C-alpha positions, 0 to 999 in steps of 0.5 A: 464552491471550490474544489480541492485537490490532494498535493502529495507533500510527504511520504515515508516508510518502515520495514523490519530490520529482519530478513527471511531470504529464499535460502532461509525458507528452503531450511524451514519448508520444502522449497527452494531459491529457484523455485520461488524466484521462478514463480514469483521474482521474490528473493527476500522479505522483511519479517517482523520481530517481538516488539515490532507490530503494525502500530509502530511500523505505521507510527515510524512511517508516519513520522518521516512523512510529516517530517519531510512535510514540515508538518506535526501530527496536530496538523492532520484533519484525517488518518487512515490506515489501510491494513488486514493486519491490525494489532488488534480487532478491538480497539481499531489500530488507527486510533492507537496510531493516532494516540501515538503520533500525538494527533487530534483528529479522526482515525479509522481503519480500512481493511480491504486486503492489498488494494487498501492503500488505494481505497484510502488515497481515492477516500482522502482525495474526497474528503480533500475534494469538498474542503472537509480536510486539508491534511490527510494521512494515508498509511498501508501497513501490514504484519502479514507474517503472524499469520502465515503458516510456515510449513505451507510453502504456496503462502509463507514464501510470498509475503512480507512486513512494512509500512508506506505513508503519504501526507496529502494536503488540499491545493487549489493547483489541479493534481491529485487524482484524475480518475479512479476505479475501486472494485470488489467481487465477493463471490471469490472471497474464499480464495484468500482468507484466514477462516478461523478469526472472526465473529463467525467462528469462536477461536478454541483449541480445535480452530488453532490445531485446525490451523485456522488462524493462518492465511490461505489461498487458492493461488491458481485463482488469484493468479488468474483474477489479478491479471485480468482485474490489472489490465482491465482497471488499468485500462479504465482509469487511462481512459477515464483520465483521457491519457496514454501510456506515453502519458504515463511516466511511472507505473507502480503496480501491486508487487504480488507476482512479477509476471503479473506486473510484467503481463500487465505492463505489456497489455498496457503498452508500458516498457519496463523502464517505466514500471517500478518493481521492488518485489525481490526486496520486500516480497508481497506486503499486501497493503503496505506494497504499493506505499513502499514502492512509491516511497522508494521510487520518490526517493530515488528521483523517479518520479517528481513534481508535474509527473503522471503515476499509474497505480494499480492494486488487487487482493483478498475480497476480492477486490481491485483498485487503480488511479491516474494520480498527478503529482504536484509541487510536492511542497506543503504550504508550511515547507514553502513558507520555510523556504520563503523565510530562508531565502529572505533571511540570505 
């Protein structure tokens, strides 16, 4: 049986226009630009305003990715939306996005915290590998700001909103996921949690007054978990793919904390000029973090056809994931056909 591989043929991103700087936050909560920068590396973040939602950002990013791939929504065989901030719990936001795009295929939401995009990428690869799907849209998108307590400086200074999308297309040429690791340890679930929203707890005036709808984080425990898992998972996928730091063209980590990124890069043997960091401009955008960084790296020409990427993330759950991903031709069959047609016409 033919094994197909996932060729990344389209990418797109969307972030709110509204920018919240560290100085803006210093007027709202007991913090300062220096305090935030020194502890996280963040300078600003994008925050959704009225009318901007998880759906609207995901749709915009997806349309850009489809356009770059010269595909339409009707060409899609599967849509995977990674988010922990859906517009509603019922219905799944993936169905709203599918409808808005005009796609006629299956769509599902993956709720795996900041690791969601990597779970989506690996899941898409499996559908493509077996021939069950040819064109798969994977989106990481978050509207984290709607569940932030802007009186809690331990969380409100860290997160931002945004969406990043990729289109993967099946090809017989070797590329895509060379190795992957997906992990979960629910014993640390309470370290990053929105405790008062869900079927476990009835939403009442009391739970709202207690702030149960806000994100709460045990920063010390998450930091310890992240530094260990980033290094450990990166080492495992590099070993499984039989590659060294010299073989990796670009390392794209989850953008949560600059100290964590620098530590992981050092342990893996990556110089910082091989590491893509945009944390200072977006903050931690959870499931959108890796695809936003991937989008910018591709747009800036820092990675291209034939390059090998190392992607790694960690998040609530507690979860983690990593993959070694090779970029293929980065041209869809439709794009190549159009280019051939133009060449013949000339």
